[in-house]
GUNUSE-489347 format. One line per field, with one value per residue (C-alpha): residue number from 1; x, y, z. Coordinates in pm, 1 decimal, always signed. Example, Ala and Ser with C-alpha at 12.3 -4.5 7.8 and 13.67 -1.06 7.14 Angstrom:
pos	1, 2 .
east	+1230.0, +1367.0 .
north	-450.0, -106.0 .
up	+780.0, +714.0 .
//
This chain:
pos	1, 2, 3, 4, 5, 6, 7, 8, 9, 10, 11, 12, 13, 14, 15, 16, 17, 18, 19, 20, 21, 22, 23, 24, 25, 26, 27, 28, 29, 30, 31, 32, 33, 34, 35, 36, 37, 38, 39, 40, 41, 42, 43, 44, 45, 46, 47, 48, 49, 50, 51, 52, 53, 54, 55, 56, 57, 58, 59, 60, 61, 62, 63, 64, 65, 66, 67, 68, 69, 70, 71, 72, 73, 74, 75, 76, 77, 78, 79, 80, 81, 82, 83, 84, 85, 86, 87, 88, 89, 90, 91, 92, 93, 94, 95, 96, 97, 98, 99, 100, 101, 102, 103, 104, 105, 106, 107, 108, 109, 110, 111, 112, 113, 114, 115, 116, 117, 118, 119, 120, 121, 122, 123, 124, 125, 126, 127, 128, 129, 130, 131, 132, 133, 134, 135, 136, 137, 138, 139, 140, 141, 142, 143, 144, 145, 146, 147, 148, 149, 150, 151, 152, 153, 154, 155, 156, 157, 158, 159, 160, 161, 162, 163, 164, 165, 166, 167, 168, 169, 170, 171, 172, 173, 174, 175, 176, 177, 178, 179, 180, 181, 182, 183, 184, 185, 186, 187, 188, 189, 190, 191, 192, 193, 194, 195, 196, 197, 198, 199, 200, 201, 202, 203, 204, 205, 206, 207, 208, 209, 210, 211, 212, 213, 214, 215, 216, 217, 218, 219, 220, 221, 222, 223, 224, 225, 226, 227, 228, 229, 230, 231, 232, 233, 234, 235, 236, 237, 238, 239, 240, 241, 242, 243, 244, 245, 246, 247, 248, 249, 250, 251, 252, 253, 254, 255, 256, 257, 258, 259, 260, 261, 262, 263, 264, 265, 266, 267, 268, 269, 270, 271, 272, 273, 274, 275, 276, 277, 278, 279, 280, 281, 282, 283, 284, 285, 286, 287, 288, 289, 290, 291, 292, 293, 294, 295, 296, 297, 298, 299, 300, 301, 302, 303, 304, 305, 306, 307, 308, 309, 310, 311, 312, 313, 314, 315, 316, 317, 318, 319, 320, 321, 322, 323, 324, 325, 326, 327, 328, 329, 330, 331, 332, 333, 334, 335, 336, 337, 338, 339, 340, 341, 342, 343, 344, 345, 346, 347, 348, 349, 350, 351, 352, 353, 354, 355, 356, 357, 358, 359, 360, 361, 362, 363, 364, 365, 366, 367, 368, 369, 370, 371, 372, 373, 374, 375, 376, 377, 378, 379, 380, 381, 382, 383, 384, 385, 386, 387, 388, 389, 390, 391, 392, 393, 394, 395, 396, 397, 398, 399, 400, 401, 402, 403, 404, 405, 406, 407, 408, 409, 410, 411, 412, 413, 414, 415, 416, 417, 418, 419, 420, 421, 422, 423, 424, 425, 426, 427, 428, 429, 430, 431, 432, 433, 434, 435, 436, 437, 438, 439, 440, 441, 442, 443, 444, 445, 446, 447, 448, 449, 450, 451, 452, 453, 454, 455, 456, 457, 458, 459, 460, 461, 462, 463 .
east	-1063.4, -1281.6, -1646.6, -1784.3, -1795.9, -1423.2, -1458.2, -1301.4, -1561.9, -1538.9, -1346.6, -1503.0, -1324.7, -1478.9, -1824.4, -1799.1, -1674.2, -1964.2, -2217.1, -2077.3, -2078.0, -2447.5, -2514.4, -2309.1, -2481.0, -2814.8, -2699.5, -2790.0, -2435.6, -2398.3, -2655.0, -2554.7, -2800.7, -2643.1, -2293.5, -2394.2, -2570.5, -2252.1, -2036.0, -2278.1, -2272.0, -1891.6, -1896.3, -2170.1, -1985.3, -1669.8, -1849.4, -2116.9, -1894.7, -1587.5, -1586.9, -1602.8, -1337.1, -1109.7, -1161.6, -1075.2, -760.1, -650.0, -683.1, -499.3, -228.5, -235.1, -323.2, -493.4, -828.1, -682.2, -453.0, -741.1, -958.5, -682.0, -552.9, -873.7, -1191.4, -1122.8, -920.5, -1179.9, -1470.7, -1281.2, -1227.1, -1594.2, -1726.9, -1486.6, -1602.1, -1969.6, -1956.4, -1783.1, -1913.6, -2172.9, -1899.6, -1661.2, -1928.2, -1997.1, -1901.5, -1582.2, -1611.0, -1316.4, -1220.2, -1237.5, -1056.2, -1226.5, -1211.7, -1459.5, -1718.9, -2011.8, -1988.2, -1885.9, -1654.5, -1640.4, -1499.2, -1736.3, -1622.7, -1770.2, -1717.5, -1457.3, -1695.2, -1557.5, -1271.7, -1064.2, -926.9, -649.7, -596.3, -297.7, -283.3, -128.6, -431.0, -687.3, -991.2, -860.9, -656.3, -949.1, -1238.0, -1032.1, -988.6, -1354.3, -1449.2, -1282.7, -1441.3, -1801.9, -1761.4, -1674.1, -1983.3, -1811.7, -1891.6, -1611.6, -1456.4, -1258.9, -997.4, -873.8, -541.0, -538.6, -282.4, -555.7, -818.3, -1045.6, -1072.9, -1121.1, -1417.4, -1567.1, -1548.4, -1744.3, -2026.7, -2019.5, -1986.7, -2292.4, -2480.0, -2400.4, -2342.0, -2501.8, -2417.1, -2485.3, -2250.0, -1978.4, -1842.2, -1581.1, -1379.9, -1150.8, -848.2, -472.6, -231.3, -378.5, -721.3, -569.7, -414.6, -741.9, -927.3, -663.7, -689.8, -1063.9, -991.7, -1148.7, -1154.7, -905.1, -705.1, -580.4, -322.9, -165.6, +135.0, +505.2, +707.5, +793.5, +430.1, +341.5, +551.6, +346.2, +24.4, +137.4, +241.5, -93.7, -279.9, -76.6, -242.9, -583.7, -437.9, -597.1, -487.1, -330.5, -279.4, +0.8, +47.3, +376.3, +645.2, +1002.3, +1243.4, +1097.2, +1376.7, +1368.3, +1613.6, +1681.8, +1867.7, +2084.9, +1828.8, +1534.6, +1340.1, +1472.3, +1208.1, +926.5, +1106.7, +1168.7, +807.2, +651.7, +888.5, +854.9, +479.4, +427.0, +714.5, +567.6, +207.1, +102.0, +444.1, +609.9, +412.4, +308.9, +411.4, +476.5, +643.4, +976.4, +1221.7, +1550.2, +1683.8, +1961.3, +2066.2, +2336.1, +2643.2, +2632.2, +2310.0, +2314.1, +2398.9, +2142.2, +1876.5, +1960.6, +1930.0, +1591.2, +1471.8, +1570.3, +1403.9, +1080.3, +1083.9, +1108.8, +814.1, +598.2, +678.4, +655.6, +360.4, +471.6, +532.0, +626.1, +756.5, +544.9, +387.3, +452.6, +221.9, +380.3, +685.6, +840.1, +838.5, +965.3, +1257.3, +1348.7, +1355.8, +1541.6, +1803.5, +1848.5, +1908.3, +2160.7, +2358.5, +2364.5, +2697.5, +2531.0, +2512.9, +2184.2, +2114.3, +1760.0, +1569.1, +1698.7, +1509.4, +1307.4, +1069.1, +985.6, +719.9, +508.8, +620.7, +731.9, +1016.2, +1121.2, +1117.0, +1477.4, +1701.2, +2026.2, +2298.9, +2503.2, +2423.4, +2607.5, +2452.5, +2469.6, +2322.6, +1961.9, +1819.2, +1937.5, +1869.3, +1520.8, +1208.4, +1213.3, +837.0, +888.0, +966.5, +1335.6, +1469.9, +1821.8, +1982.2, +2271.2, +2484.5, +2573.7, +2809.6, +2548.8, +2198.5, +2358.0, +2510.2, +2171.9, +2001.2, +2271.2, +2229.1, +1851.1, +1870.4, +2122.4, +1850.0, +1505.6, +1253.6, +1073.9, +701.0, +751.5, +1024.0, +1018.7, +1214.4, +1255.9, +1402.1, +1362.1, +1375.4, +1067.1, +1256.2, +1533.9, +1283.9, +1105.4, +1436.9, +1518.4, +1172.9, +1217.0, +1544.9, +1415.1, +1188.2, +930.2, +564.7, +482.8, +651.3, +586.2, +769.2, +812.4, +600.6, +576.2, +302.9, +27.2, -18.6, -190.5, -485.6, -552.3, -820.3, -757.3, -397.0, -325.3, -160.2, +69.1, +423.1, +674.3, +911.7, +953.8, +721.9, +413.9, +219.2, -77.0, -252.7, -587.5, -765.9, -1018.0, -1080.3, -763.8, -916.8, -1241.9, -1053.9, -823.0, -1122.0, -1318.2, -1275.9, -1239.9, -1447.6, -1386.3, -1700.9, -1719.9, -2067.3, -2110.2, -2412.7, -2533.9, -2519.4, -2328.2, -2160.2, -1924.5, -1865.5, -1505.6, -1387.5, -1479.2, -1291.5, -1208.4, -996.8, -945.3, -636.3, -850.5, -985.0, -634.1, -535.2, -830.9, -738.5, -390.2, -521.1, -784.5, -581.0 .
north	-1499.3, -1791.6, -1817.2, -1937.8, -2288.4, -2272.1, -2268.7, -2007.7, -1796.1, -1798.2, -1513.8, -1276.4, -1470.5, -1798.0, -1641.3, -1506.1, -1839.4, -2022.5, -1775.3, -1826.0, -2202.3, -2187.9, -1989.4, -2231.3, -2532.0, -2395.2, -2471.9, -2138.4, -2045.1, -2365.2, -2275.6, -2138.5, -1855.3, -1732.5, -1747.2, -1548.4, -1290.2, -1231.6, -1207.5, -954.5, -769.2, -742.3, -605.4, -356.4, -249.7, -139.7, +7.9, +206.6, +317.5, +405.1, +768.5, +687.5, +419.7, +668.7, +924.1, +667.5, +559.1, +915.3, +971.0, +648.8, +636.1, +964.3, +770.5, +941.3, +833.1, +693.3, +452.5, +356.0, +271.7, +63.4, -108.2, -155.4, -107.3, -257.6, -547.2, -644.1, -614.6, -822.7, -1104.0, -1105.0, -1101.9, -1372.5, -1600.1, -1520.4, -1623.7, -1954.5, -2057.6, -2308.1, -2491.9, -2488.1, -2638.8, -2937.5, -3291.0, -3413.0, -3773.9, -4002.5, -4327.4, -4628.8, -4963.2, -5284.5, -5413.6, -5143.2, -5216.5, -5193.5, -4844.0, -4486.4, -4229.2, -3853.6, -3551.8, -3291.2, -2955.1, -2858.0, -2542.2, -2575.1, -2378.6, -2058.7, -1857.0, -1588.4, -1323.2, -1105.1, -807.5, -573.1, -193.9, -137.5, -248.7, -276.3, -322.6, -550.5, -771.0, -831.1, -849.1, -1049.3, -1337.0, -1291.0, -1363.3, -1703.8, -1764.8, -1694.5, -1861.4, -2176.2, -2130.0, -2029.6, -1789.9, -1542.8, -1295.8, -1006.2, -852.3, -534.5, -373.3, -120.1, +78.1, +185.0, +295.0, +497.8, +210.2, -39.3, +147.5, +195.3, -178.7, -242.0, -28.9, -142.2, -515.7, -502.0, -304.8, -505.6, -859.3, -1114.3, -954.4, -1274.8, -1485.3, -1226.3, -1021.3, -748.3, -733.2, -436.1, -444.1, -478.2, -772.4, -894.5, -917.1, -1115.0, -1366.5, -1396.5, -1475.4, -1730.0, -1898.3, -1945.2, -2214.5, -2116.3, -2372.4, -2176.7, -1856.2, -1642.5, -1374.7, -1112.8, -923.3, -941.5, -1258.4, -1193.3, -1137.0, -1441.9, -1654.2, -1528.4, -1604.2, -1959.5, -2006.6, -1870.7, -2111.7, -2416.7, -2500.2, -2540.5, -2698.5, -2422.3, -2452.4, -2129.8, -1951.7, -1699.0, -1431.1, -1274.7, -1060.5, -1077.2, -901.4, -947.8, -903.9, -771.5, -928.7, -719.1, -887.2, -693.8, -729.2, -592.1, -284.5, -43.6, +224.3, -22.6, -174.5, +163.7, +276.1, -47.6, -93.1, +262.9, +274.0, -21.4, +66.5, +407.8, +289.2, +328.7, +480.5, +148.0, -18.1, -318.5, -674.3, -760.8, -430.1, -467.4, -454.9, -430.6, -456.7, -685.8, -565.3, -668.3, -446.8, -384.4, -181.9, -74.1, +290.8, +322.1, +171.3, +409.7, +705.7, +577.3, +528.9, +884.5, +1021.1, +832.3, +931.1, +1297.2, +1252.1, +1071.5, +1332.1, +1644.5, +1785.0, +1660.7, +1912.9, +1669.9, +1320.7, +1007.5, +945.6, +623.0, +472.5, +573.5, +708.2, +367.5, +283.7, +630.6, +603.0, +258.4, +382.8, +704.1, +500.6, +277.3, +581.9, +728.7, +406.2, +301.7, +259.3, +303.8, +616.7, +806.0, +919.7, +1042.2, +1154.5, +1065.6, +1326.8, +1254.9, +1464.9, +1309.7, +1566.7, +1481.4, +1114.2, +1147.7, +988.8, +1113.9, +846.0, +732.9, +539.5, +399.1, +237.3, -53.0, -50.7, -302.4, -648.1, -674.9, -336.6, -304.7, -194.0, -520.7, -754.3, -636.6, -593.1, -222.0, -153.3, +206.7, +424.5, +328.9, +130.8, -20.1, -98.9, -347.1, -434.7, -800.3, -962.3, -1207.7, -1334.7, -1647.4, -1424.9, -1259.6, -1595.9, -1709.6, -1393.9, -1427.6, -1796.9, -1734.1, -1549.2, -1646.2, -1731.6, -1415.2, -1358.9, -1274.4, -1262.2, -1038.2, -1085.5, -843.6, -989.8, -967.5, -1346.9, -1536.0, -1863.7, -1698.6, -1524.0, -1851.6, -2019.1, -1752.8, -1785.0, -2162.4, -2120.9, -1893.2, -2044.5, -1776.0, -1743.7, -1609.5, -1457.2, -1205.0, -1169.2, -815.9, -653.9, -649.8, -745.4, -789.2, -1158.0, -1050.5, -895.6, -1202.5, -1390.7, -1714.5, -1732.8, -1863.8, -1602.6, -1705.9, -1733.9, -2008.6, -2060.0, -1738.0, -1552.4, -1753.9, -2074.6, -2164.2, -1960.6, -1813.5, -1616.6, -1770.6, -2143.6, -2188.4, -1971.6, -2167.9, -2495.0, -2360.1, -2272.0, -2587.1, -2945.1, -3188.8, -3479.9, -3813.6, -4024.0, -4386.1, -4529.2, -4907.0, -5122.4, -5363.2, -5657.9, -5858.8, -5935.3, -6233.3, -6424.3, -6522.7, -6171.2, -6226.2, -6437.2, -6711.8, -6706.6, -7024.9, -7085.4, -7035.4, -6706.3, -6578.3, -6666.3, -6468.7, -6176.9, -6159.2, -6161.3, -5895.1, -5652.8 .
up	+3444.5, +3554.8, +3649.1, +3985.2, +3842.1, +3772.4, +3393.7, +3168.3, +2987.0, +2608.3, +2446.8, +2196.5, +1923.2, +2038.2, +2057.8, +1704.2, +1575.2, +1740.0, +1599.5, +1250.7, +1290.1, +1376.8, +1060.9, +855.2, +1012.6, +895.3, +540.4, +385.8, +281.1, +80.6, -184.9, -522.5, -474.7, -149.2, -293.1, -600.7, -384.0, -184.9, -497.4, -645.3, -314.3, -318.0, -674.1, -580.8, -266.2, -444.4, -744.0, -561.8, -274.3, -479.9, -370.5, +0.1, -36.0, -212.9, +64.9, +332.8, +151.1, +97.8, +472.3, +559.2, +293.5, +103.3, -211.1, -505.5, -649.2, -972.6, -787.3, -558.3, -856.7, -1013.7, -699.9, -501.4, -707.5, -1049.8, -910.7, -648.7, -889.8, -1145.2, -891.9, -791.0, -1147.5, -1262.0, -978.3, -1035.1, -1400.4, -1329.2, -989.9, -1111.2, -1303.5, -1007.1, -778.7, -1001.0, -900.3, -1067.6, -1182.6, -1111.1, -1282.5, -1054.5, -1091.0, -1199.6, -842.9, -735.5, -1004.4, -1018.9, -872.6, -935.4, -779.4, -767.7, -583.4, -444.7, -309.3, +24.3, +233.5, +507.8, +734.6, +887.9, +741.2, +913.5, +675.0, +819.9, +591.6, +541.0, +537.6, +195.3, -12.5, +265.8, +40.7, -234.0, -1.5, +232.5, -14.6, -267.8, -21.7, +76.0, -286.4, -250.0, +90.8, -13.3, -352.9, -157.9, +63.0, +387.0, +664.9, +725.7, +967.1, +822.7, +1051.3, +874.5, +954.5, +1235.9, +1036.0, +790.7, +1046.1, +816.5, +570.7, +852.5, +1001.5, +653.8, +590.9, +911.1, +773.5, +411.2, +466.8, +691.4, +427.4, +114.3, +243.7, +475.1, +810.7, +1004.6, +794.0, +725.7, +1013.9, +1043.6, +1366.3, +1427.5, +1654.4, +1681.5, +1687.1, +2015.6, +1851.9, +1567.1, +1805.3, +1998.4, +1676.6, +1575.7, +1914.8, +1859.2, +1600.4, +1269.9, +990.4, +779.3, +817.6, +529.3, +610.5, +386.5, +521.3, +598.6, +643.0, +1009.6, +1106.0, +897.8, +1132.4, +1429.6, +1241.1, +1171.3, +1534.3, +1654.4, +1427.5, +1529.0, +1865.6, +1698.8, +1382.1, +1175.9, +812.0, +685.7, +358.1, +398.5, +134.1, +237.2, +74.4, -38.8, -266.5, -614.4, -870.4, -1226.0, -1472.1, -1782.3, -2065.7, -2308.7, -2590.5, -2391.4, -2501.7, -2239.4, -2300.5, -2235.0, -1936.6, -1772.7, -1810.6, -1687.5, -1395.0, -1263.6, -1315.9, -1082.8, -849.5, -768.2, -725.6, -362.6, -284.2, -356.2, -76.5, -284.6, -201.1, -567.3, -657.4, -838.9, -550.1, -740.4, -1095.1, -1221.3, -1565.0, -1808.6, -1771.2, -2145.4, -2113.9, -1748.7, -1806.5, -2086.1, -1863.2, -1578.4, -1816.6, -1932.1, -1572.7, -1478.1, -1791.1, -1721.0, -1352.5, -1453.6, -1691.2, -1434.6, -1168.3, -1385.4, -1189.8, -845.0, -568.5, -290.3, -229.3, -188.9, +150.0, +337.1, +594.8, +926.7, +1104.6, +1166.6, +796.2, +707.8, +949.0, +814.4, +454.1, +541.1, +727.1, +423.0, +205.5, +449.1, +472.6, +108.1, -63.9, -401.6, -615.1, -592.6, -950.3, -891.3, -582.6, -238.9, -38.3, +278.0, +486.7, +822.4, +908.7, +603.9, +601.8, +239.2, +43.2, -298.6, -568.4, -570.8, -810.9, -669.4, -879.4, -742.7, -369.4, -153.2, -161.6, +218.1, +307.1, +436.7, +100.9, -52.3, +239.6, +345.4, +136.6, +52.0, +49.7, -54.7, -360.4, -376.4, -672.9, -669.1, -1007.3, -1013.0, -1313.0, -1375.7, -1623.0, -1747.2, -1683.8, -1536.9, -1266.7, -1214.4, -1166.4, -924.5, -716.7, -696.4, -610.2, -332.4, -139.8, -4.9, -275.9, -390.6, -425.2, -792.4, -1055.4, -1362.4, -1684.1, -1975.4, -2292.1, -2668.0, -2688.2, -2575.7, -2537.1, -2337.4, -2112.7, -2043.9, -1971.8, -1711.6, -1552.3, -1531.0, -1342.0, -1065.2, -796.6, -718.7, -628.6, -975.3, -1276.8, -1552.0, -1881.1, -2019.0, -1749.7, -1370.6, -1121.9, -1380.9, -1298.7, -976.1, -1161.0, -1377.8, -1178.2, -1366.7, -1244.7, -892.9, -671.8, -388.9, -265.1, -205.4, +83.9, +281.2, +42.3, +131.0, +170.2, -48.4, -315.6, -410.0, -689.0, -926.0, -909.1, -702.6, -428.2, -445.7, -403.8, -131.2, +88.7, +7.1, +120.1, -169.0, -43.2, -216.6, -257.3, -371.6, -438.7, -462.2, -535.4, -266.7, -505.6, -614.5, -282.3, -335.5, -14.4, -91.9, -0.1, +363.9, +619.9, +680.5, +365.5, +170.4, -40.3, -351.0, -217.4, -151.3, -506.9, -638.4, -408.8, -551.7, -906.4, -836.4, -627.3 .
//
């Protein structure tokens, strides 16, 4: 559509971007005080509104209040409080050594806000994975637009209300909508876009950001493996793996996707996993709900087509969108459950002759978001971690690196681009400006043209 003058009117995305740029240009978001107020507001939002957040997530995902507290409330509050306590130190100028040729003078790096940040959130942890990136954005002094996932509508509408209530509503906006809305916002040309979601959608995000040269941070997925050596404590491994695997019905980007275990202890591990699953599910009356029919059909199809042996679970109920927690032994390496990210409560267990074979199998596939190693030997575990390119790694546990604010969180290759959390998030959404300050005198004339032979000799000695 064009106006009578023949020009194209600005889209809603462009209008929002311009409004935020005006706010940012006023300078108010750059102050330490404003940044701390927003960080305190994020912590207050999740703490004071925990009950309403839990209700929204139960409606969207069927998740219980305990998992909501762990996956959304405690994690978000921890990010905000960690940043609040360290922000003054992060904002300081970093002195840099300068060569003799630049003396008298001094050099430093100062971190400045990039300006406006677009945060595109997922449906699986719709509070933590939108407000967590927002912690980085406001800590760096930016204005921001949050675009929540349309697949968690109750949480999305609640965020509209709560962000306006607890945070600076002029500098931080929430825009609801579908994929078309996301592309419209990307086309507006924000100063940075941070997306959390699947790898395929991540490609569309990157393509949408390309015309405006918008830098992107992509937190994607992948099949995160667990390697279990023959000397591992199998009781501990079974409990820790299943605890995280079944959180949020397995719909966690860093959930353990499959297990590679030494043949010598495979059967013992499987027995332990079944035993632990029975303990965890002792009071359960139904399977675990997944987000929608499309995801349910994909998982059910994977179960029907597997060549592996189902030793626990395997049931599906399309009407209630539930999948029973399922353990499968030795599925085919080329079947859907082993080629696609599972993102559900299904855990394949594959025996391998050695950890060398396990490493070779993992490294023959796209780089995962995380790799997990269980071993009784610290040096051996570290050696295995060093051999597997992955976004992150955990030894003798799974996924816990994500809730350590001081550790960067991000993928590599197909599992993501860039990282955030803690100071890494602050730096990712800041511009590191290099500044060199020189005195006006002395100002030796031999450095200016025309150059004499003597001046050129001095040049070569100096530089």
